[in-house]
N, C-alpha and C positions, 0 to 999 in steps of 0.2 A: 453555284453554292460553294464549290471548292475554292474558287478565287476569293469569295467573301470570307470564307473561313481562314484562308491563309493571310488575307489582309488584316483580319481581326487579330490573328496571332502575332503578326508583325507589329501591329499597333500596341498590343499588350506587352510584347517584349521590349519595344522602345520605351514604353512608359516605365516598365520595371527597371530598365537600364538607367533611365533618367532619375528614377527615385533612388537607385543605389549610389548615384553620384552625389546625393545630398549627404554631407558629413554627419548630420544629426541622425539620419536614418541608418547610416552605416554604424554609427556608435550604438544605436539601439539594437541592431542585429548582433553586433559583437558582444554587447552586454548579455543578450539572451543566450548566446552560445557559451559564454563564460559561466553563467549561472547553471545552464544545463550540464556543463562539464563538471561544475562543482557538485551538483547533485549526484552525478554518476560516480565521481571519485569518493564521495563521502558515504554513499549508501550501497550502491551496486557492487563496487569493487571491494569495499570494506566488508570483510566477512563478518556477518552478524553472529555466526556460529563459530567464531575463531577458536574459542576455548574448547568446545567439544571436538572440533576438527583436529586440533593439536593433540588432544587426548587419544583420538583414534590413531593418529600417526604413531604415537608412543606405544600404543597397544600392538600395532602391526610390527613395529621394530622389535618389540620384546618377544613376540611369538614367532615372527617370520625369520628374522636374522639369527635367531638362536636355535634353529631347527636341528643342529648337529649335536646338541647337548644330550646327556644321558636321560634327562627328564623328558626330552622330546621323544627319545627312543621308547621309553616306557609307555608313552601315550601316543603311539604311532598312528592309531586309527582315529584319534580325536582331533577334530578340525577346530581351530580357534575361530570363534564367531562373535561379531559385534552386532548387537541389536540397537540400531540407531533410531531413537524415538523422535520423530520430526513433527508430529502433530498433524492436524487436519488441514493446514494451509498448503494444500497440494500444489498450487501454482509456484510456490517458493522452493519446492523440492528440487527442481531441475537446477536452479542456481546453486543450491547447497551441494549437490552431487558433483556439479562441474568444478566447484572449488575444491572438493575433496579429492577428485581425480588429479587435478593439477598439483595439489599438495603432495599426494603420495608419489606421483611420477617424478617430482622434483627432489624429494627427500628420502624416499624409501625404495621403491622398485618401479621399473618401467612397465611391468606386467600388471596393469590394472584394466579390468574390463567391466563395463556396466551392461547389464542385461535387463530388458523389459519383458513383462509377461506376454505381451502381444507378439513378441519375436520368438518366444519359446513355447510353441504349442506342444512340442514333444521333447523328450530328453535328448534326442539326436540333435535337434536344433539348438538346444541349450548348450550342449558340449561344443558344437561347432562355433557358436558365438563366443564361448569361453576361450577356446584355443586359437581363434583367428588372430588375436592380437600377438600371440607368440609366433605364429607362422609368418606374420607380416613383419616381424622384427628382423634385426641383423643376425642375431645368434639363433639361426633356425635349428641347429643341432642340440639345442637345449631339450628338445623333446625326442627321446630315443625312438627309433623305429619300432622296437619291440613293444614299447608302451603304447604307441599309436595303434599297432595291430591288435593288442589285447583290448584296448578301449573299443575298437570297432567290433571285435568279437563279442564283447559284452553287449554292445548295442543290438547285435543281431539276435541275441537270445531273448526270448519272451518270458522266460521263467524268472522267478525272484531268487533262485539259488545261484550264487556266484561261485565260479570255480576257484580252487585254491591256487595260490601263486606258485609257479614252478621256477620262476626266475627271481633273482634278488638284485636290485639295482641300488647302488649306494650313491651317496652324495659326491663321491669322487668322480662319478661319471659326468658331473656338471662342472663347468668352469667356475661357477659361483652359485651359491644356494640362495637365490633371490626368491621371495615369496610370490605366489600368483594370487592376486586379490580379485575376488569376484563380488561385485556389488549388485544386489537385487534391489532395484530402485523401488518397485511396488510389490513388496513381498506378499501382501494380502491378495493381490490379483493373480498370483501364480497358481497353476493347477497343482494340487497337493501331491498327486501321483508323480508328476514331473519332478517336483522338489525332492521327493523321497528317493526316486531312482538316481537322480543326479548326486545327492549327498552320499548314497551308498557306493556309487562308483568312485567318487572322489576320495572316500575314506580308505579305499584299497590302495591308493597311491600317494598317501601323505608323506612317505619317506622319500619317494622319488621327486615329487612336486609338493612343496610346502604350501598347500592351499590355505587361504584365509577368506572367510565369508563376511560380508557386511549386509545385514538385512535392513532395508529402509521400511520402517513401520510407521503407519499414520495413527493407529489406534492405541494399542497397549501391548506389553510383552506377552500377554496371554495368547496373542494371535499365533505365536510359534507353537504352543501346545495344542491349539485347535487344529492346526494344519499338518502337524507332524506327529506321528505316534511315538511312543516312548522308545521303541527299538531304533528309531532314526534320530530323535532328539538327543539320545544318550551318546551319539557319536559327535556331538557338538559341544565345545567348551564355550558357553555363552556368557558374555559380559554386556550389560545394558549401559547405554550412553544416552543421556537426556539432553536435548537441545533446549535453548531458552524458549519460553512461551511466546505466543504471537503478540500478546500485549506488551511484553518486555521489549520485543523488537520494535513495536510501534513507539514505545517511550523513547527508545534510542534514536529513532528517526526524528521525533519531535525535538529532542535535545540538540541534534546536529543541524537541523534545517529550520524548523519553524520557531523554536525558542532560542534563536541565535541572532544577535545583533549584527554579525558580520555578513549575514545573508540578507540582502536588501529586499527581496521579494517577500511579501506578506500575504496572508489569507485572512479574510473576514471571518466572523464567528459562524455565519451561515454556511460558508464554503467548508470550513473545518467540520461542521456537523454533518454535511453531506458526505465528505470523504471518510470520516470516522464511522458513519452509519453504514456505508458500503462495506467497510472493513469488518465491522462487528457482526453484521447480519447477512453477509453474502459469502465471503471467501477467506477471511482472516489472512489475506495475502499482503505482506509488506511491499512486495514488488509491485503489485497493482496499485497500492496506495501511493507509491513513489511515481508511478506512471500518471496517476490522477493529479499529483502535484505538478508534474511536468506539463500535463495538458492545461492546467490552470495557468501556468506561467506563459504558455504559448498563446492562450486566449487573451491574456492580459496585454501582452506585447502586440497582439494583432488588433485588439479593439480600442486600446488606450493610446492615442498619439503621444501623450506626454510620458509614456513609459521609458523614454530615453533618459529620464531623470531617475529611474529606478536602478541605481548602480552604487558603487562605493562613493564615499563622501566627496573626495577630491574630484572624481570624474563628474559627479552630479553638479558640483559648483562650476566646473568648466563648461558643462553643457548649458547651465542656467545663464551664463554670461553671453552665450551666442544664440539665444532663443530668437526665432523669427517672429515677425509681427503676428502671423497667424497663430503661432503657439502661445504668444502672450495673450491674445484674445481668448484662447482656450483656457488659460490659467484663470483669467477673470471670470469665466463662466463656471468654474468649479464650485460646487456648493460649499465646500469648506473654506475656500478663499473668499467667497461672498459673505460668509458669516464673519470672517476675520475683518473684512472691510467695514462691516456694520459696527464693529466695536471700536473703530478708530475715530479720531477727531474729524470734524467736517473738512478741514483743509487737507488732511491726510487722505481722506476718501476721494477728494477731487484729484489729487496726484496719482492715486492708485488706479483711477479710472481713465486718466488722460495721458499720463506720462509712461511710455513703455520702458524707458531706461530705469525709472524708479521702481517699476514692477520687477525688473530683473534683479535689482539690488535687494528688494524685499524678499524675492523668491529665494535668493541665496541665504538670507538670514533664516527664513522659514525651513529650508532644507537642513541647515545646521541644527535648528531646534528639533526637527523630526528625528535626525540621527541621534541627538543627545537623549531624546525621549526614549528611544529603543534601548540605548545603552543603560539607562537608569531603570527601565521597566523590568527587564528580565531578571536581574539579581534580586530586586524587591519581590517579584513574583515567586521566585524560588524560596526566598526566606519565608514568605507568608505560607507557602505550601508546606514547608518543613514544620512550621508551627501548628498547622491545622490538620495535617494528614493523619495524625494519631489521635485526634479527638473522637469521642464516641459518636457513632452514626455519621461521621464525615460530613459535617454541615456544608463545607465548601468543596466537597468532592474528594474522592479517593485518589484520583490521578491529577497530575498538574495540568493536563489538557482541559479538564473540566473547569478548573479555576481560571485558566487562560481565556476560555470562551466567555465566562461570566464577566471577566474584567474588561475585555474589548467590546462587549456588547452593551453594557450599561454601567452606571455608577455602582460599584460593588458595595460601598458603605450604606447604600439606601435599601439593601435587601434584608429580609428577615434572616436568611442563612448567615449573613455576616454578623448580625447582632447576636445570634445564637452562638457563633464561634467565639466572639469576644466574651460572652458570659462564661463560657467554659474555660477560656484562658484566664479569667479573673479568679478562678478557684483552683488554679494549679498549685501544687506544693512547691517548696523551694527547690528541691532537687530536680523536679521535672522542668521548672522554669529555667534553671541554670543550664540544663542539658539542651533545651530548645534554643536558648540564646547562643550557646556555643556552636550549634549547627549553623545558625544564621551568620555568625562571625566567620566561620570557615568558607561560606559561600561568598561573602563580601571581600575576603582577602584576595580573590582572583580578579577583582576590579580595581581600577585606579581612581575613578571619578567619584566614588562613594566612600572615600576614606574618612570623611567627617562622620558619616553614619556608623562606620566600623568603630571609630574611637568612642562614640557614645555607647554603642553596644558593649564594648569591652569595659567601659566605665561602669555600666549597670552590672555586668558580671562580677567585677571586682567588689562593688558595694554589696551585692547579694552574698558573696562568699565571706565578706568581712563582718557581716552581721553577727553580733554576740548575744547570747542569751536566748536565741531562737533555735530550739532543737527541731529535728525533723518532724517530731510529733506535733509541736506547736505550729510549725509552718504549714502542716497539712491539716490544720483544724478546719480550714475552709476548702480543703482539697476535694477531689472527686470521691475519695474513700476516706472518711474521717477516722482518726485513731482515738479520739477522745470519747465520743458518744457511741453508744450501742443502739443501732436501729433494728427494728423488726425486719424480717426477711421480706424484701420487696424487689421490684425490678429497677433497672438503672434509671429509667425515666422518672419514676416516683422519687427515687433518691436525689436525683438532680433537682427536681422541683422543690423538695423539702429543704435542701441546702440553700437554694436561691431565696426561698421565703424567709428562712432564718437570717440570711445575709441582709435582706431588705428591712427586717425588723430590729436589727441590731442598733443599739443606741450607745454602746460603750465605745470608747476611743480605740481607733485602730492601732495595732502595734507597728513597729518600724518596718517589718517585712511586708505587711499589708499595704503600707503607704508606698513603699518602693515598688511593689508589684503593680499597684495602680498606675504609678508613673511609667513603668515599662509598657503596660498595655496602651496607655495614652500615646506614648512615643510610637509604638507600632501602628496605631490607628492614624497618626499624623503622616507616617510614611506611605500608608495605603492611599490616603486622600491626595497626597502630593504627587506620587509617582505612578499609581495604577489608575489613571484616568482613562476613559474609553478612547480607542484609537480614532474613532470618527470625529472626535472633537479637535484633533490635531489638524492645523492647516496643511493643505497639500497631501493629505493622507491618500487621496485617490491615485497619486503617482505610484505608490508602492503596494497598495492593498487591492486585491482582486475580490470582488463582491458579487459576481454574477452566478449565484448559486443555482438559479433556474437553468441556465445554459449548461452548467456542469452536470446537473442531475439528468438533463435531457440527453447528454452525450454519453455519460458513463453508466447510467442506470436505466437504459432504454428497455422497452418491451418489444420483442421481435415481431409480434403480430402487427402492432401499430406501425412499426417502421416499414414492414412489407406493404401494408395497405397504403401508406403514404407514398411509397415509391411507385406502386402500380396506378394510383389515382393521379399523381402529379409527377410524371416522369421527367418533366422539364427541369425541375429543381435538382435532379440527380444527373441527367445527361447534358444539361445546359445547351440544348438545341432550340433555336428560336422557332422552328417549325412545329414544336410540340406544345407551344402556348395555345391554350384553348379557354373559352369562356366556361362558366360554371354550367354543368349539365350537358356539355357537348363532348364528343369523342373525336380526337384527332386521327385522321386516316394515316398520318405519318408515324404514329406511335408503334412501338413493338407489338407483335401479335398477342403476347401475354397481357399487355395493358388493355388492348381492345377487348379481348375475351373477358377480362376481369370486370371492366366497366359494363359490358353487356349483361353479365350475370347478376350485377347489382339490380337490374330492372326486373328480374324474375322472382318467382315465389319460392316455396320450399322445394318443389320439384321442377327441374329444368328439362325441357324437351330438347334433345340434342339436334334434331333437324331444324327446329326454329332457331336455335342458337347458331347453327351453321349458316342459315339464311341471313341472319342479321350480320354475321361476320363477313359474308360475301358482299353484302350491301356496302359496308364500310370500305372493303377492299376496292369495290367498283368506284367509289368516290376518290380513292387514291389514284386510280388510273384514269380519272376524268371521263368516265363513261356516263352516258345519259341514263338517269334512273328509270326513264319510261321505255327505254329500248329493250329489245328481246335479249340482248347479250347480258344486260344487267342481271345479276343474281345467279347466272350460270357459273359453274365452277369447273376447274380442271383438277387433275390429280395433285398438282403442286399446292394449290390453295387448300385442297382437302387435307393434305399431309400437314400443312402449316397449322390448320385448325386442330387436328388430332394432337399434334405436338403441344400446342398451347393448352388444350384441355388436360393432357397428361401432366403438364407442369402445374396446373391448377390443383389437380388431385394430389400431387406430390407436396405442394405447399399447404395442404389441408383445408382448402376452401370448398371442395366438393368430394363426394364419394359415390360409388356405384350403388344402385338400389334395385331390388326385385319387385318393388311395388308396381311399377309401370315399365313397359317395354320402351327401350331407347330413351330412358330418362336417367338423370343423375340427381342426387340430393344435395342441396345447399347446406353448408355447415356453419357459416359465419353470418352475423348480422351486425349492422351498425358499422362504426369505424369511419374512415375518411371518405 
């Protein structure tokens, strides 16, 4: 068995080495690592909380480095405290605190310590964790021996009455008055008594050691009042700092990665819905969202052989020129390419199906069109979002990700939501319309290939501003809130319906503003129909778009019980051992003890007799030892087999499949039913 395994490993290694010698596969691997590095540099290392972290650094510089001032002397026992509101996205807190520690150590003070609630069960451990970083530093004499002795003396006292100071240490005893920053990462999880004692002790030595606290709070600032009495909280000079919300962080990730034409890897609408659903309904973690994006990219490059073309434009064109015959056949079998072939002339269809070189040339042209489609798509998408994001009831969605999903999933102009949005745009006032068009012009100024669209928008803006004889009241006659007519008190929906009915019944001639406004809306509609076509209609979209939402949901949003049952029922798929392959309904004697015990318990009812269970386990073990089932030795057990059975049963109880019961002697109760 060992030789076979080694031979198999050698064969696999040789195959892997041979595959790595293929330049196209190497290019695909390099592209994957380049994109993964791009994600890491753009999201992970880029501090999403950069603004609040810089504010914290300024707060610590102001209070810590100015500790020798008279104002500091007057408030000697008051400790500057920053309450950092991070939100409930707990998985992202570690990254934020790591960035904060690095920033403070580089720009403010080297004495920065982070403490966890689980490491500070008592005030003694909390103080040891705090001063450990100073003792491990180069300037050990920063902590006077008298201060250390007095702290230890305070720790040994169990009363709440602290002795008066008999010694006075000034800042001249220190070579430099650098603050000691203590970060409480999970403030709500700390024992309130430990926090009170630690704050009272530190407040006695604020002149000798300029302490500064940072409370990491996930809920609200009122958590400080709930955990600390007024006598303790009055010793803190608290300032609250708010980080950006989770949805704002998610929008930043979308802008940098998903809604970016420079990032060639794309996600289908269903995959985006899976990732956003996990984000909104599970953890609100941007870091986990990025990991899901990285996993999607890994699955795409693993499952799609043509992912070598998912790279920058010039690299993709070079790879298309050197496609192998096998990859050319794969391109011919792509659904999008087959639809493209069906739209061509008969002679062109024959060439595309028979001439490999012609397919390579067409592939290069289609890749250019695909990259051009993405460059045109995202600016127009942002323009449409800026026009519709402020409309009542948000017919096309409040966030740009919702509009993006609708656009790549189906023809947006065929939906009722799009018609409703256009109707609302047709009743905008002049000032509102000009402001919306200016936002679109600012978006298009950052692009170079849509300058003709920008010129037309600027022309419309100039014509709207040049209109004479149309006051703001006249132009808003068809607006959302009319200035001419007085309506009875009603809701927004009834007002909108009334205005639309009056608009449809109008027979008088439209004024110049209404004519121009209608032209603007028609122009916007033409842009949507031209540039915001679904991605699946683009030839070769399978090269860049990952669409296996089922695989992604199975990997990222799994149920632990189902996974455990699948592993115990089919250990071959996890261990990749050929001897574990079995037919349905059979038990392999080579399987681990836990798998054997689990499969045997599936054959039992609500109560399981331990002795019968042991006998069945020994029978399977005898088959593993090639014993005759009719012999007297079969079924007998020694202490080793007995211990293995007890261990497997204990693991079953730990996993929650069985529990002990008093209904019958030597019986256990089964807890799970169904499954794999």
